C-alpha positions in Angstrom: 41.4 219.5 68.4 38.6 216.9 67.9 35.2 218.4 67.2 32.7 217.9 70.1 29.8 217.3 67.6 30.1 215.5 64.2 27.2 215.2 61.9 27.7 213.0 58.8 25.4 212.5 55.8 22.3 213.4 57.9 18.9 213.0 56.2 15.4 213.3 57.6 12.2 212.6 55.6 8.9 212.6 57.5 6.1 210.2 56.8 4.3 212.8 54.8 7.2 212.7 52.4 8.6 216.0 53.3 12.4 216.0 53.3 13.5 218.3 56.2 17.2 217.6 56.0 19.4 216.7 53.0 22.9 215.3 53.4 24.0 217.5 56.3 27.7 217.3 57.1 28.8 219.5 60.0 31.4 219.7 62.7 31.0 221.8 65.9 34.3 222.8 67.6 34.7 222.3 71.3 34.2 225.6 73.2 32.8 227.7 70.3 29.6 229.6 69.9 28.0 228.4 66.7 25.0 230.3 65.2 22.7 228.4 62.9 20.7 230.8 60.7 17.9 230.1 58.3 14.3 231.1 57.5 11.3 229.4 59.0 11.0 225.8 57.8 14.7 225.6 56.8 15.4 222.6 59.0 17.1 224.3 62.0 14.9 222.8 64.7 14.9 219.4 63.0 18.7 219.3 63.0 18.8 220.3 66.7 16.2 217.7 67.6 18.1 214.9 65.9 21.4 215.9 67.6 19.6 216.0 71.0 18.0 212.6 70.4 14.4 213.9 70.2 13.9 213.0 66.5 15.3 210.0 64.8 17.2 210.5 61.5 16.3 208.8 58.3 19.9 208.2 57.6 23.3 209.5 58.6 25.2 209.7 61.9 25.6 212.1 64.8 28.3 211.8 67.4 28.2 214.1 70.5 31.5 214.2 72.5 32.3 210.6 71.4 28.8 209.1 71.9 26.6 208.1 69.0 23.2 209.9 69.7 21.2 206.8 68.5 23.3 203.8 69.8 24.6 205.5 72.9 21.6 207.8 73.6 21.9 208.1 77.4 25.5 209.1 77.5 25.2 211.4 74.6 22.1 213.1 76.1 23.9 213.6 79.4 26.4 215.8 77.6 23.7 218.1 76.1 21.5 220.8 77.5 18.6 222.0 75.3 16.6 225.2 75.6 13.6 224.6 73.3 11.9 227.3 71.3 8.5 226.7 72.9 7.8 227.5 76.5 7.1 224.1 78.0 7.3 224.0 81.8 5.1 222.6 84.6 3.2 225.7 85.4 2.2 224.6 88.9 5.8 223.7 90.0 8.1 226.2 91.7 11.3 227.3 89.9 13.5 225.4 92.5 11.5 222.1 92.1 11.7 222.3 88.3 15.5 222.7 88.1 16.1 220.1 90.9 13.9 217.6 89.0 15.7 218.4 85.7 19.1 217.6 87.3 17.8 214.3 88.7 16.5 213.2 85.3 20.1 212.9 84.1 21.2 210.9 87.0 23.1 213.7 88.7 23.3 213.7 92.5 21.7 216.6 94.3 23.8 219.7 94.3 22.0 222.7 95.7 25.1 224.9 95.4 25.2 224.4 91.6 21.5 225.1 91.2 21.8 228.2 93.3 24.7 229.4 91.1 22.6 228.8 88.0 19.6 230.6 89.3 21.6 233.6 90.5 23.4 233.8 87.1 19.9 234.0 85.5 18.5 236.5 88.1 16.1 233.9 89.2 17.2 233.3 92.8 14.6 235.6 94.3 12.0 233.7 92.3 13.1 230.2 93.3 9.9 229.6 95.4 7.6 231.1 92.9 5.3 229.0 90.8 6.2 229.1 87.1 2.6 230.1 86.2 3.2 233.4 88.0 6.3 234.4 86.0 6.5 236.7 83.0 7.4 235.3 79.6 11.0 236.4 79.9 11.4 234.8 83.3 9.9 231.6 82.0 12.5 231.6 79.3 15.2 232.0 81.9 13.7 229.0 83.7 14.1 226.9 80.5 17.8 227.9 80.4 18.2 227.0 84.1 16.6 223.6 83.5 19.0 223.0 80.6 22.0 223.9 82.8 20.9 222.0 85.9 22.9 218.8 85.0 26.1 220.7 84.0 26.1 219.9 80.2 29.2 220.4 78.1 27.0 221.3 75.0 24.2 223.7 75.2 21.6 224.2 72.4 19.6 227.4 72.4 16.7 227.3 69.9 15.5 230.9 69.5 16.5 231.7 73.1 15.5 235.4 73.0 12.3 235.1 70.9 9.7 237.3 72.4 11.9 238.9 75.1 12.7 242.5 75.5 16.0 244.0 74.4 17.4 244.3 78.0 16.8 240.7 78.7 18.3 239.7 75.4 21.5 241.5 76.2 21.5 239.8 79.7 21.3 236.4 77.9 24.1 237.3 75.6 26.3 238.0 78.7 25.3 234.7 80.2 26.2 232.8 77.0 29.6 234.4 76.9 30.2 233.4 80.6 29.2 229.8 79.8 31.6 229.8 76.8 34.4 231.0 79.2 33.5 228.1 81.4 34.1 225.7 78.5 30.5 225.1 77.4 30.1 224.7 73.6 27.0 226.7 72.5 24.9 226.2 69.4 22.1 228.7 68.9 19.5 229.3 66.3 18.1 232.8 66.0 16.0 235.1 63.9 17.9 238.0 65.3 20.8 238.4 62.9 22.5 240.9 65.3 22.5 238.1 67.9 24.7 236.0 65.7 26.8 239.0 64.6 27.3 239.9 68.3 28.2 236.5 69.7 29.0 233.8 67.3 32.5 232.5 66.4 31.1 230.7 63.4 28.0 230.9 61.3 26.1 228.2 59.5 23.3 229.0 57.1 20.6 226.3 56.4 17.9 226.7 53.7 15.4 224.1 52.3 17.1 221.4 54.4 20.6 222.0 53.0 23.6 223.5 54.7 24.3 226.4 52.4 27.4 227.7 54.2 29.6 227.3 57.2 32.3 229.7 58.0 34.1 231.8 60.6 32.0 234.9 61.1 34.8 237.4 60.4 35.9 235.5 57.3 32.4 235.2 56.0 31.8 239.0 56.4 35.1 239.7 54.8 34.7 237.4 51.8 31.0 237.7 51.1 30.6 241.3 52.3 30.5 244.2 50.0 31.4 247.8 50.6 29.5 250.7 49.3 30.7 254.3 48.6 27.9 256.8 48.7 28.5 260.1 47.0 26.2 263.1 47.8 25.9 265.1 44.6 26.1 268.8 44.2 23.4 268.8 41.6 20.8 266.0 41.3 20.9 263.7 38.3 18.0 262.5 36.2 19.8 259.3 35.0 23.3 257.8 35.1 25.2 258.8 32.0 25.4 256.0 29.4 29.2 255.9 29.5 29.0 254.9 33.2 26.3 252.3 32.8 28.8 249.5 33.0 29.8 250.4 36.5 28.2 249.0 39.7 26.4 252.3 40.3 22.9 253.1 41.6 21.2 256.4 41.5 18.9 257.3 44.5 15.3 257.9 43.7 15.7 261.6 44.3 18.8 261.8 42.1 20.8 263.3 45.0 23.3 260.5 45.5 25.2 257.8 43.7 26.0 254.5 45.4 29.1 252.6 44.1 29.5 248.9 45.2 32.9 247.3 45.3 34.4 244.0 46.5 36.4 244.3 49.7 38.7 241.5 48.5 39.7 243.1 45.3 43.1 244.7 45.0 41.7 247.4 42.8 38.5 248.9 44.1 37.9 251.1 41.0 37.2 254.1 43.1 39.9 256.3 41.6 38.7 255.5 38.1 35.1 256.2 39.1 36.0 259.6 40.5 38.0 260.5 37.3 35.0 259.5 35.1 32.6 261.5 37.3 34.8 264.6 37.0 35.1 264.1 33.2 31.3 264.2 33.0 31.0 267.2 35.2 29.4 265.4 38.1 30.6 266.9 41.3 29.9 265.7 44.8 29.9 267.5 48.1 30.3 264.5 50.5 31.1 260.8 50.5 31.0 258.0 53.0 31.6 254.2 52.9 29.6 251.4 54.5 30.1 247.6 54.7 27.5 244.8 54.4 26.0 243.6 57.6 25.6 239.9 58.4 21.8 240.3 57.8 22.4 241.5 54.2 24.8 238.6 53.6 22.2 236.1 55.0 19.4 237.5 52.9 21.5 237.3 49.8 22.5 233.7 50.4 18.9 232.6 51.1 17.6 234.3 48.0 20.2 232.5 45.9 18.9 229.2 47.0 20.6 225.9 47.8 22.5 225.5 44.5 23.9 229.0 44.6 24.6 228.6 48.3 26.6 225.5 47.6 28.8 227.5 45.2 29.1 230.0 48.0 30.4 227.3 50.4 33.1 226.4 47.9 34.0 230.0 47.3 34.3 230.7 51.1 36.3 227.6 51.8 38.6 228.1 48.9 
């Protein structure tokens, strides 16, 4: 299947000399939920802004559903809905007037039934005649989503869609995103909430210092880069780890009450059996043990700390 978005050799350098993007190559699959993760200033919003035609690239090419976003801007933009990070709506307009105007901007004929469907899906129907200035922050963010969906885009960008909203509203939005994907909409979201990506995304991209550090299926990423840990609660506290065990990936808790052994989930030999034998040989007994696996947040933090060069190696490792 042809990708719905293709980004090739994308660079962006601002007049100040700051290089926001460096050689970005990326393909977004039709009908997927793609989560773009990265710390503040990593280049997430710049990348989205270029794809949506808001910012011009310094070099490179972006194609959205067959349309070059620079040479064929109008047709490319009709395919895209954007929910920006900042709340930017006409405060004195009603919800209904706002979404109706947004649909008209893209040359779409009036369709009150579609707008009603969108507003009902976002729990905004009872607010359709309310001025936006009277709405809560969470409701205003829903209006932004309604505006982005008014012209029936095939691609939807959500830039920090749940920033500043409560947990209940966040879960409501997750459900909406899933329904949109079921209807065939391709969704790209940036988020600071790692659990948001872990909950919804099909694939994960990590950007840092303007470079795409990694792109991978979520499950594959967590399987290949994740680590498992075995925590042993000791019968008697230890002051230090015996020297003979110093070569093992072991950590002693601050209170000396437990040992944490980290192992690779991909390795055929975890080394657990050997560890237990060595502990027994040193008279170290445990009363309980349990295992845990790395979360996406831990993987993300690890990749960002490594930096772009180490991240590039990680891309090769995951794609191998």
